N, C-alpha and C positions, 0 to 999 in steps of 0.2 A: 337471621337465617345463616345457616351454612354454604358457602356457595357451591353452585353448581361445579360437574367436572366439566371442565372443556372440552365438547362435540371432539370424536377421532376423525381422524380425517375419511375416508372413503378406499376403496383399495384402488376404484379406478380412479381416485384423484379428482379434483387438485389438489396439490398438497402446499403446505405455508402460509395462504391465502391471506391468514388473518393477521399475518406479519407482513406483506407485502402489498400492504394497500396503494393504490394507483398502480401495478404492474401487476401481469399477466402469469400467476402463478405457475406453479411447474404441475404439467399434465401428467395425469397419468401413463402414458407409454414412454415419455421423455424421462418419466422417474424410473420405472423397470428398466429399462432400456440401460441409464448409466448404474440405476443397483445393481445387474448383472456384470458390467463393465468392473464394478467394484469388487462382487466377488471373486470373476476373475484373475485380476488384477492383486488380493491380496494370495492367492493359491501361486499363483506363480510366483512372486514373492521377488519384483524384478529388484528390488533395494540389495539382496546380498550378491548382484553382478556389479552392481552402480552405485555412486552414491552421492551426496548433495555435491561432492567432488568431478562431479562427470555430469555439468549437465545436457540436457538435448535438446535443439533448436527445432521449430515447429516451423514450415512455411507452407499453408495450406488458404484454398480458397476463401474457404469464411473468413481468414485475418489482414487486414491490410497492413500488419509492419509483423515481423516472425513471433513468437510465442517461445520463452524460454519456459523448461521444463523441469525442474528439480527433484531429481527422485529422492523421498528420504524414508531411512529405517536403516540403515547400513551400519548406523551407532548404537540402535536398540534401541531410539529414544521414541524420536518422534518416525512413523510410517507414509507413509503417502507421498502426493506428488502435488508438487505448488505447479504452476501455470501461470508464470510473469508475462502481461500481455503490453506492456509500456516500458520505457527504458528505467524507472526510475527502479521498477524491479531488475533491469539487467544490470543497472549501475549497481545496485544491494548485490547481487551476488557474484558482481566483478569485485567488489571491494572484500568479499567475505575469500573468495579461493586468492586472490595476490596478498592476506591475513593485513589488511585494512580496517582498520575502525569503522566499522559503515556511523552512516549519519542515521539513526532511526528516528528521532522526529520527520526529517524531511521524507525520509523512506514511508513514513508513517501519512506524509499529507500526499503521498503524492503516486503512490503504487495503486496497480489495478492486477488481479491474481482472479484465476479461479481454482480452487483447489477442492483435491477429495483425500479426508485424511480420516485415520480409522485409530477409535477412540475405547477405551472400556466402557461397560453401559453404565457404569456409576457415575461417569464423569460426562452421558450426554445431557443434551436437555432436553428439558418435555417435549419439544417440539418434532427430539429428529428420534426419542424412541416410540411418537407412536406414527412417526411416517416407518418406520423398520418394521413395526408392527403390522402397521397395515399392508405392506409390500409382502410381508411374508417372512420377515428376517428369523432362521431360530432366534430362540429364546437363549442367548450367547453371555458370559460374563470373561469371555475372550477377549483381546483389543481388537474384535475382529469386526467393529458394527464399524459401516460406512459412513462418513460427515462430508456434506459436501456445502463449501460456501464460497462467496464472492468477496469480494473488496474493493472498494473503488476513492480516489483521491478525496480526502476529506473523511472517510468513513470508512468505520468499521467491518469485519468481515461479518458478512450476512447471510443469509438462507437464499437458495436458491429460485430465483425466476425460470420463467420455458428459453428466452430468449439464452440466457447463462445455460441453463440447463444444454440445450443445444448445441453452444459452443464447444463447452467442457464434454460433451460426448465425444464432438469431432477429434478435440484433442488426446483421449484418452482411445479411438479408435485407430489412432496414428500409432501411439506407445502399441497397444497388443499388438496391431499388423509388425513393428518391429521387434518385440519377443517372438512372437507366429515365425518370423522367414529369417530368423538369427540362433547360431547355437550361441551356448554363454562364454564357449570362445570366443566365438566371434565378434558378442556383444563389448566382454570384456577387452577385445581388440582394440575397440574404439576411444577405450579408456586411453590408450596408448600412442593415439593419435597427436600430430604435430597439431592438428588444427581439432575444431568444432565438429561433432556429428550432428546432421541435419535432416530429420524429415523432409520431403517435400512430397505434395499431392499436387495431380492435374488430369486430367482426361485420361493419362495412360496409366493411373495408377499410382503406388507408393515408390518411392526410390530413399534409397540413401547416400547422402552427398556429404562433404566434409566444407564448411566454410573458413577462410586463413583465420587467422588472430591478426592481431587483437581484436577483443569483440567484448564489448558495445561499443557502437562509434562514439564519440565524445556529445553530450545532449549541448542541442544549439539554446546560447542566453534567452532566456524568455525577453519577448520586446513589452515593452509598456507601452501603452494605448499614448497615441498622441495626443492627443484629448485631456486623457490624465494626467500627462508628462509638464503638458502647457499651460493646464488650470493650477498645477504645484507651484510652477515656478513663479508664476504671476500672483500667488499666494503671499510669496514668500520673496516677493520683488520688493517690500516696504523696513525688509529688517537691514541693520547700517553694513558698510561692508568690513568693519573689523571683524573677525571671529575671534572667539574666547572659547576656553573649554574644550573637554574631552567629553561624551555621551556613548553610556555603553546600548546594546538595545540586545533586547532576546526576543524574539519573531516563533515560535514552536507550535506544534501541535501539541494540546494535551490527549493523551491516551483517554479521555472518561468519555463519557457519549449524554448528548442530551435530544430531545426529542420523543413523542410517543412511542411503544415496542408496538404498537399495530405497522409500522413503516420503518422504509431504511434510516438508523440513527446514524449523526453525525457526529464526528470530532467536534472539539469547541480549539479555537487558535487565541494564542493571548500574545500578545504586542504588549511588551513592558521595555520603558526608556525612564533611565534615572543618570545623574550628575556623578561621575568619576570619581571625582574629587570627595564632592561632600553627600554622596549618597543618597541627594532627595530624587524624588522618584513624580513622575508626570502619570497621570491616572492612567490605569492601565486600559488597556481594548483588546473586549471580548468581541469572540464573534464564531460563525459559523467555518470550519475549517473545508467542507466544500464551495466554500461562494470563493470569491478572492483573497488569498492570503497577500499576494501583492500591495493591491490598494490597500488594503487595510493596516498593513505597513507603513506606506507612504505616506498616506494619508494619517498619522500616528504623528510618523515623525515630523511631519509639517506642522501637526498641530503642538509639537514641542518646542521645537524654534520659536514657532510663536510666542507661545505662553513666557520662553525665556527671553525673547525679542532679540537675541541673536544666534547665528551660525556656529556648531563647535568648529573649529579645526579638525578633529576627528570623529569619527564614528565608528566605537570595536562593539561587534558582534562573532555569533558560539560557528552558529550552522549556517551551511551554504545557501546564501542569498543572493544568489549571483544577478540579480534584477537590483542589488542599492550600488554597487561602481557604477553605471552608467547615471544613475540619478543624482550621487552625492557628487561623482567626476563634474558633471554640471553649474553645481554650486563653489566647486571650490575644496571641498571637505576630502580631507583623505577617510577611506575605508580600511579596516584593518579590520582581520580574521583572527579570532585568537581565544584560547580556552577560557581566558582569564578574566571573568567578569564580575568583581567581587561585588558591588552595589547591587547587580541586579541579582549575586543569586543568596546574596542576603536578604533583600526583597523578597524573593522567592521561597524563602526559608519561613519568612513571616506571616505568609499567603498562608504555607502548608499548612503553621500550628492554629492561623484562625480558622483554617478552612474552607478555605477561598481557593486553593486551589487545588 
């Protein structure tokens, strides 16, 4: 029996309800407001004046921390607005602006953003095509088709729910005010300023100010919960004081998803530990990246230490894992961040060959 086609959304909404189980789906009024904002923003083509190298900060009553908006399209490849809501996104943009190689696995594991991007019709997902048809978007084969997304730590980009839609609307309102209140020359002048342009909003309305560089501020080191820290140290007290050997560690988010398509999926997180000299691999640990990867990594390390019967003299790792140093320091183990992890990389290649990663 052929499958029945999925029910089309009503023009009055809600939207994406079959992909947001347990969440409040995007309402008709919010969806229409976002759509009209997107059409207006595409028409004014703010990316002709600004580029991803000239982000704008937002300080709004609805946001506990500043939001960094990257305007995409100046390079003629990707068009839209990425609104980074947490320090992981701020740091990612800062690395790009400083010509530093960004730590992409850490970014995927920790980012929080809302976005509006414009895509070709042929590239749209079925849900986005149905949404645009219901909302009354003209049949277009140009790249003027708006797509709205959200992403959270350990989770890929997904369809907007109602609360996210309202947040994104407030961000786009600020960007539209910025364009309406300034000439192209005035907007371009903000890119030459020594400080960051920032749109503030309060009871007196919007205003443009400048935030002193450098931004963003350095992120504080994550704190290992005392109960976890103490329990791990207690488990390792039985090991001899004499340390030996070197271990390698990979702890990273895998950009493939797990979970049903009726709800927001999650990335998987892999912890892989290997003996640097022999290449011996301890049992890999797989978990949800939306959970606590710090706890998963430290538990996997403790398990490997116990299996080998001794602590290593040093642990080598690749990605930024700032919680490692206080833990390893308490055990007298040197923490070495390096790109060279030959034993782990060989194991990862084997896992990929067998379709395990």
